[in-house]
N, C-alpha and C positions, 0 to 999 in steps of 0.2 A: 349732438348728432340726433337725427330723426330716424326712427324705425317705423315700418309698417305702412308707409304711404298713406293713403286715404281711410284705411281701416286699421289702426293700430292695436285695437282690441283682439285682432286675429293672431297675434303673436304670443302675448302672454297676458296674465292679469297685472303684473308689475308694469309691463309696458303701457297697458291700458289705463292704470292708475296715474302714470306720468305723462299721459297724452302723447306717447310715442316719442318723447324727448329724454336723452340720456346726456348728462353734463360730464365731461371729462376734465380731470385734472391734468395740468402739465407734468410730464415725467421727464424733464431734463435733468441731467446731473448737476450736483451742487458746484458752485464755483469755490475751489480751494485756493487758500493763500499758499503760494509757494514758498518755502524757506530756503534762503541761499546758504545758511549757516546752520549746522547742527549744534544744539545746545550741549555743552559738556556735561557729563555725568561723573567723570572722575579725574580729567585732565584735559585742560584746554589745548595744550600743545599736541597731545596724540590725537584728540578727537576732532579738532576744528581746522587745523592747519595741515592741508593736504600737500605733501612734499612735491608732488608733479606741478603744482602751480608756481612753486618757487625755482624750478629746475633752471630756467634761463638765468636767473639772477645769480645762482650759485656757479654756474658754468662761467660767467663774466668774473665773478670774484676769484675762482680758480685760476683763470687767465692772468689775471692781475697779480696774484699772489705767487705764480710761477716765474714772472719776470725776474731777471737778475739784475735789474736797475733799481735801485733803492734811493728815490728822491721824494721831494715833497709832493710832486704831481701825482706819483704812483700811490703814495700813501693816502693823498686826498681822494684819488678815485676809489681806492679800497674802502675808505670811510663812507664815500657817497653810495657804493653798492650795498654795504651793510645798513646804511640809513634808508635806502629803498627797501630793503628786506624788512627792517623793523617797522617802517610806515605801513607795509602790507599786513603785518602782525596787528599793528595797532587798529588798522581799518577794519579788520576781522573782528576785533574785540568791540569796536564800536558798533558793528552790525548786531552783535549779540545784545549790546546795551539797549538797542531799539525794541526788544521784547518787553512785555509788561513787567513792571517792578515785582520783585519777590519770587521770580520764577525759580531761584535757586534754593528756596526754603522748602521745596517738596521732598519727598522721601527718595525720589529717584537720584536727587542731586547731593545726598548727604556725604558721599565720598570725595566731592570736590573740594580742594583745599580752601580754607578760609580767606587767604590771600587772593585766590582767583575769584571767589565770590565777591569779595570786596571790590575787585577790579572790574567784574563783568556785570554785577547786578545793581541796579539803580537804588534798590531797597537799601542798600549800604552806603549812600552817598554821604551821610554824616561821617562815617568811619573813614570814608575815603578821603575826606577833607582834613579830619583830625589826626589820623594816624599817618606815619610815614614808613613804618616797618614793612608794610605790604609792598610798597614800591621797590625797596631793596631786593625783596624776595621775587618780585615779578621780573625785575631787571636781571636778575641771576638766572631766573628760569628762561627768559628769552636768550641770553647768551649760551647757556647750556643746549638749548634746543637749536640755536644756530650752528654751534660747533658740530652737534650731532648729525644734524641734517646735511651739513656740508660734507662730513665723513661718509654718510650714507648713500648721499646722491652722486657724489663725484668719484669716479674710478681713478685710483692713484692720488687721492686727495692727500694734501701735505699733512703731517701729524702736528697738531696744535696742542700745546700743553697749557700749563697754569698761567703763564705769563701772557699768551695770547688771550686766555679766557678773562684775565684781569683787564686787559686792554680793551676787549670787546665789551666786557661789562661797564668800564667806565665810559666808553663812547655810548653805549645804550642809555646809561644814566644821564649823560649829557643830552642826549635826543629827547629823553623823557622830560628833563627839565626845560628844554625849549618848548615842548608842548605840553607843559603842566596844566594849563587850563583845560585841555582836551582830555587829559590822562585821567 
């Protein structure tokens, strides 16, 4: 910007020293990277999986489970809906894996279970490949989350017990085995 016209010395000494010119720096706001997923501090299932995002899938699951028909087609449809829900959970976990390696080693993430750290942080890639105990724990956590979310989201949800938990856990383990290279 230029101040003072033909006589910049009449405005101020500083203006006179700069020959009537003032250089401005841009004052635009910074471009921030938007995160789609919040990094979990103590539990992935409570902090990163928003129940409302899964509401339609759980409604479909409930409709299928209420049917009095029990044949292979219904069971396969139930398994497909559960598989769809599990795929969404795994996709959310993969989004977290996109962050820089070793994010879970900070003090803020000290309460995150070690199995979830191995699953979600690429700094634990060797442990992810060498150990298998964490997979069992994560598949059980997914099954528990699925049953708990079904019960909380659906009014009049069917009571599911240990047998259903084992069946869902077995189904989740099979789904994880199919996607082993991505898990």
